[in-house]
N, C-alpha and C positions, 0 to 999 in steps of 0.2 A: 134306594135302588132296588130293594126287594119288591116294592110295588111296581117298579118299571119292568122287572123280570116277569112278574105276573102279566103285565100288559103285553110283553113280547110273546109269552106262551099263548095268550088269547088270540093273537094274530097269526102265529106260525102254526099252531096245532091243527087248525081246520083243514089245511091243505093235505097234511100227512094223514089225518084221520079219514078224510074223504077217500083216499086210495088204500091205506093199509089198515084202517079201523082203529077205534079208540083202544081196543084191547092190545094193540101192538105199539102203543106209546112206550117211550123209555120207562123203566121201572120207577125212577125217582128223578126229581129236579132239585138238586141241592143248591142252596144259597149259602155261601160262606161270608158272613159279615165281617167287617173290620173289627179286629179284636177277638174274633172267634176262630182264628186259624190255629194250626198246630195239633189238631186232634186227629186220632186215627180215623181213616175213612173206610167205608165198606169196600171201596175199590182196592184191588190188590195188583201187584206187578206180576210178571211172568213166573216169579218164584213163589208166589203166594204171600208175599209180604204186604201188609197193609200200608197204603200211602197216607201221608199226612195232609190234611186240608190246608189250603192257603187262600188268602183273600185275593191272590193273583190267579186263581184257578179259572180256566175257561176251556174245558175239555170234556169229551165223552169217554167213559170207561167201559170197555166191552165186558169186563169180568162181572160187573154188577149191573150192566146195561143202564147206566144213569149218566146224567149230565151234571157237571160241577161248575158252578159259577161263583167266582170270587168278587166281592163288592168293588175292590180297587180296580180290578181288570175291567169289569163292566163299566165303571165310572170313567176309566181312561178312554175306552172306546167311545163312549157317549160324549164326554166332554172334550177330549182332544181331537176327535175325528168328526163326530156328528151322530145324530140320533139314528140314522139308517145303518150305521156301521155294526152295532151289536146285533141287529136283526140278521144281517148277512152272516155274521160269524156263528150265530146260534142255529140258523137254518143249516149251516155247514155241519155243525156238531150233531144235529138231529139226523142228518144224512148218514153219519157214521153208524148210528143206531140201525138204520135201515140196512146198511151193509152187513151188520152183525146178524140180524134176524134172517137175512137173505142168504147168508153163508159166504159172502164175498171175503170177509176177513180170513176165512179158511181156504181160500182159493190160492193156495201156495203149497208146493210139495214139502214134505217133512225134511227132505235132504237138500232143500234150497240153499244156494250159496249166499254169502253175505251181500253180494251185488244183486242177486235176484230178490232178496228181501228188501233191499233199498229201493229198487225199481218198483216193486209191488207197493211199497209204502207211498211212493210218489203218485202212483195211479190211484190208490185209495184216496189220497188227499184231493187229487184233481176231480175224482168222481164226486166227492163230497161238495166241492165247489159247483159241480154241475147241479146237485140238489139245491144249492143256494140260488142258482140261477133260475131253477124251476119255481122256487118260492117267490123270487123277485117278479117273475111274469105274473104269478097268481096275485101278488100285491098290486101290481100295475093294473090288472083288470078290475081290481076293487077300488081303484082310484086313491090308493094310500100313498103313492110315491109323489114327492114334490120335486119338480124340476126347476132349475138345475141343481139345487142344493143336495138332494139325495144322491144324484149321479156322482157328484163330487165326493160325497162320503164313501160311496162304494169303491171308487177308484183309489181312495186313500187307504181303505181297509185292506184292499188287495196288496197294495204296496207294503203295508205293515206286516202282513202275514206271509208274504212271498219269501222264498229262499233265494239266496244269491247264487248266480251261476259260477261265481268264483270258488264256491265250496264244493269240492269233488265228492264229499260225503253227504251231501244234502239228501234228506228223505222226504221233503215237501216240494211242491211245484214252484218253479220260478214265476216271476210276474207275468211273463208271456203265457205260460201254461195255465196259470190260475185264471187269468183274464179270459183266455179262450174257452176254458172249461165252464166258467160261469155263463158266458155268452151262449155256449152250446146248450146248456140247460134252459136258458131263457128262450132260445129260438126253437129247440127241438123237443122240449118237454122230457118227462121221465123216460119215455121210450128211447130218446136220444142218449140218456145216461147209461143205457145198457152197453153202449159201445166200449166203455172202459174195461168191462169184464164180460165179454159176450157169452162165455160158458156159464156164467152165474148171473143171470139177469135179475135186476132189482125191480123190474116192472113187467108184468105179464099181460097187460092190456093191449 
């Protein structure tokens, strides 16, 4: 699966590099293989405590500006859903990096209420889905997507990562929001993704 991750990077990076430059890539792309979990990671929580790596990792860490990918989680996306699924999820995580270097993560008042923090988190996640949609359009123009198989994978991964409306404390988008955000990015491009945080644009073109 580490080789598959390298393949994903080779196909996802060019779109981001074209707009933001190679120098603005995430600092590192960590792969946590099965049996190599449980070690302190460079990523820290809000209190400065080092997180432990896991083969279930699949996240972007803003404190060290790196993406962590666990072998078991990557395999689950690939095997249980389909080969397009991890690409969408990874383009989403890379989108979080663009949010960080653009200042979107800081677009919240220091005295924000818990509810404001929750809503901000949902918007962050939805905008990251918008980035994934932009990458999907890029991949489609390259002829990389296979229909209807990949379209089914994309629908399934959105269901997998969507939050339930029944959870009043959810901090991620529900299926309707995430689907709409991804389609917004596919149809409107990076400029369209500015709509989530108009005061902190992620695209200046």
